[in-house]
C-alpha positions in Angstrom: -12.7 44.2 -31.1 -10.9 40.8 -31.7 -11.0 37.4 -30.5 -7.3 37.0 -30.6 -5.3 37.1 -27.5 -1.0 37.0 -27.2 0.8 33.8 -26.2 1.3 35.9 -22.4 -2.5 36.5 -22.4 -3.3 32.7 -23.2 -1.1 31.4 -21.0 -2.9 33.2 -18.2 -6.3 31.8 -19.7 -4.8 28.3 -20.0 -2.4 28.0 -17.1 0.2 26.6 -19.8 3.6 28.4 -19.8 4.2 30.4 -23.0 7.6 27.8 -23.1 5.0 25.0 -23.6 2.6 26.6 -25.9 5.1 27.1 -28.2 6.0 23.4 -28.1 2.5 22.6 -28.4 2.8 24.7 -31.9 5.9 22.9 -33.3 4.7 19.7 -32.7 0.7 20.8 -34.3 -0.6 20.1 -30.8 -2.1 23.4 -30.3 -1.8 25.6 -33.6 -2.1 29.1 -32.8 -4.9 31.4 -34.7 -2.7 33.7 -36.1 1.1 34.5 -36.2 2.1 37.1 -37.4 4.8 36.9 -40.2 7.7 39.4 -39.4 7.5 39.4 -35.8 6.2 35.0 -34.7 4.2 36.8 -32.4 1.6 34.0 -31.7 -2.2 34.9 -31.2 -4.5 32.6 -30.0 -8.8 32.9 -30.0 -10.4 32.3 -27.3 -12.3 29.3 -28.3 -8.6 27.5 -28.0 -9.0 27.7 -24.3 -11.0 24.2 -24.0 -8.9 22.3 -26.1 -5.7 24.1 -23.7 -8.0 22.9 -20.5 -8.3 19.5 -22.2 -4.4 19.5 -23.4 -3.4 20.4 -19.7 -5.6 17.7 -18.0 -4.6 14.9 -20.5 -0.8 15.3 -20.0 -1.9 15.5 -16.2 -3.0 12.2 -16.5 0.1 11.0 -18.6 -1.7 10.6 -21.4 0.8 10.4 -24.3 1.1 12.9 -26.8 0.3 11.1 -30.0 -3.5 9.7 -28.4 -4.4 13.5 -27.2 -3.8 14.2 -30.6 -6.6 11.7 -31.6 -8.4 12.6 -29.0 -8.8 16.5 -30.4 -8.7 15.8 -34.2 -12.0 13.4 -34.0 -13.5 14.0 -30.4 -15.8 10.7 -31.3 -13.0 8.6 -32.1 -10.9 9.9 -29.6 -13.6 9.6 -26.5 -13.2 5.5 -26.9 -8.9 6.4 -26.7 -9.7 8.6 -23.4 -11.6 6.3 -21.7 -9.1 3.2 -22.1 -6.6 5.1 -20.7 -8.6 6.4 -17.6 -9.9 3.2 -17.2 -6.2 1.8 -17.5 -5.3 4.7 -14.8 -8.3 3.5 -12.3 -7.2 0.1 -12.7 -3.6 1.1 -11.3 -5.1 3.5 -8.9 -7.1 0.6 -7.4 -3.8 -1.6 -7.5 -1.8 1.4 -5.2 -4.5 1.7 -2.8 -4.2 -2.1 -2.6 0.1 -2.2 -2.2 -1.0 1.3 0.4 -3.2 -0.7 2.3 -0.9 -4.1 2.4 2.0 -2.3 3.6 -0.1 -0.7 5.7 -1.1 -4.0 7.4 2.6 -5.4 6.8 3.7 -2.3 9.2 1.1 -3.5 12.4 2.1 -6.3 14.6 0.6 -9.2 12.9 -0.5 -12.3 15.1 0.8 -15.5 14.7 -0.6 -18.5 13.0 -2.2 -21.3 14.0 -0.8 -23.9 12.8 -2.7 -26.9 12.3 -2.0 -30.5 11.2 -4.9 -32.6 9.2 -4.9 -35.8 6.9 -6.9 -35.4 3.6 -8.2 -38.7 2.0 -8.4 -39.0 -1.9 -11.3 -36.8 -2.9 -13.0 -36.9 -6.1 -13.1 -33.1 -8.2 -13.9 -31.2 -11.4 -10.6 -30.0 -12.2 -8.8 -27.8 -15.1 -5.2 -27.7 -14.9 -2.5 -25.0 -17.2 0.7 -23.9 -17.1 -0.1 -19.9 -15.5 2.4 -17.6 -15.4 2.0 -15.4 -11.8 0.8 -11.9 -13.1 -2.2 -14.2 -14.7 -3.3 -16.5 -11.6 -6.3 -14.5 -10.7 -7.7 -14.3 -14.4 -6.7 -17.4 -15.3 -8.6 -19.2 -12.1 -11.5 -16.7 -12.7 -12.2 -18.2 -15.9 -11.5 -22.0 -14.0 -14.2 -21.7 -11.7 -16.3 -20.2 -14.1 -15.7 -23.2 -16.2 -16.6 -25.5 -13.0 -19.5 -23.8 -11.2 -20.8 -23.7 -14.6 -20.8 -27.7 -15.3 -22.0 -28.1 -11.5 -25.1 -25.4 -12.9 -26.0 -27.3 -15.3 -25.4 -31.2 -13.6 -28.1 -29.1 -11.0 -25.0 -30.4 -9.1 -23.8 -28.7 -5.5 -20.1 -28.9 -4.8 -19.0 -31.4 -2.0 -17.1 -28.7 -0.4 -15.1 -25.8 -0.4 -13.5 -25.0 -4.3 -9.6 -24.8 -4.2 -6.5 -24.7 -6.0 -3.1 -26.2 -6.3 0.4 -24.4 -7.1 3.2 -26.4 -8.2 6.3 -25.7 -6.2 7.5 -24.4 -10.1 5.0 -21.9 -10.5 6.7 -20.2 -6.9 10.7 -20.6 -7.9 10.3 -19.9 -11.8 6.9 -17.4 -11.3 5.4 -19.8 -14.1 4.4 -23.1 -13.7 1.5 -25.8 -12.9 -1.6 -24.8 -11.6 -4.6 -27.1 -10.7 -8.2 -25.4 -10.2 -10.4 -27.9 -8.4 -13.9 -27.9 -6.8 -14.9 -31.3 -4.8 -18.1 -33.5 -6.6 -20.0 -36.2 -5.8 -18.3 -38.3 -8.8 -21.8 -40.4 -10.4 -23.3 -37.2 -12.0 -19.4 -36.6 -14.1 -18.5 -39.9 -14.4 -18.3 -38.8 -18.4 -16.7 -35.6 -18.0 -12.7 -35.6 -18.3 -12.7 -32.6 -15.8 -13.6 -35.7 -13.4 -10.1 -36.8 -11.8 -9.1 -36.7 -8.1 -6.9 -34.7 -5.7 -5.1 -36.8 -3.8 -4.8 -37.9 0.1 -1.8 -36.1 2.0 -1.0 -35.0 5.2 -0.9 -30.9 5.7 0.4 -28.3 8.2 -2.7 -26.0 7.8 -3.3 -22.5 8.5 -6.1 -20.1 7.6 -5.5 -16.6 6.0 -8.0 -14.0 6.5 -8.2 -10.7 3.9 -7.2 -10.1 0.7 -5.5 -12.7 -1.7 -2.6 -10.3 -1.6 -1.8 -10.5 1.7 -1.8 -14.1 0.9 2.4 -14.3 1.5 2.0 -13.3 5.0 0.4 -16.5 6.1 2.9 -18.4 3.3 5.3 -17.2 5.0 4.2 -17.6 8.7 3.2 -21.6 7.6 6.2 -22.5 5.4 8.8 -20.7 8.5 7.1 -23.3 11.1 7.4 -26.2 8.6 10.7 -25.3 7.9 11.2 -25.6 11.8 9.1 -28.7 13.5 8.4 -30.5 10.4 10.2 -32.2 7.1 8.0 -30.1 3.7 7.6 -32.3 0.6 8.6 -30.9 -2.4 4.8 -31.0 -3.4 1.6 -28.8 -5.0 0.7 -26.2 -2.3 -3.4 -26.3 -2.1 -5.6 -23.2 -1.4 -9.1 -24.3 -0.2 -11.5 -21.0 -0.3 -13.9 -21.0 2.7 -15.5 -17.8 2.0 -15.9 -15.7 -1.3 -17.1 -12.1 -2.3 -20.2 -12.5 -1.2 -19.2 -11.4 2.5 -18.8 -7.9 3.3 -17.0 -7.4 6.3 -13.2 -6.8 5.0 -11.9 -9.6 7.5 -14.3 -12.2 6.4 -14.5 -11.4 2.8 -11.8 -14.6 2.1 -10.7 -17.1 3.9 -8.3 -18.6 2.8 -7.0 -22.3 4.0 -3.2 -22.5 2.7 -2.5 -26.4 3.2 1.4 -27.0 3.4 2.5 -31.0 2.4 4.4 -32.2 5.1 6.2 -36.2 5.8 
């Protein structure tokens, strides 16, 4: 009794069509155990079923054929390639879920934002500034706040108010521009720190965004529209103040971002 099976039988074992199996043979991805020199008929060992199943699943994940070949040729080394691809897939899945959830919220009737007016006095802050591209702003802010809160922790000091960030008009108009992450402080403990600066005093129209940052544009739209109708907007940086952070578990309370729009 032979362990080899013809291509038609192997297609049933593997759920790969004969056409696909012939293609994988042609590119050297899944080579038959035997090929008849006269007829060209292909036969596969049953031990190749596992590789066929793996290939089918990896193609279902859109893993490139070159990377699948790496996984098959060196399982230990290929495992790293596979893990990286799965990490990319999971990140993309999470992003897709966030976009779908955001679209559902957009379709729901949203209550109008409440706009308040407030004048901020100049405030001492520790800050980190850079020109940041819009796709990179989340990672950049995470690193910047990690640096700032690390400075406070080493000094044994607490923030003097909510942390926040400023976004220049260029950031919105050109998808890259000046961003400043800041933490209010009592300045005496940081007099020699080059990150010590002053957040300018301004009058703002203010609205609070409750929910994930991905939907913050909805609050920006409502607040900016209000300002356009009722006020004179200044071409200066918009200030976000982060009132509630990720330590809260309730979806609506997880993030509360105060958007401060400078007005005359």
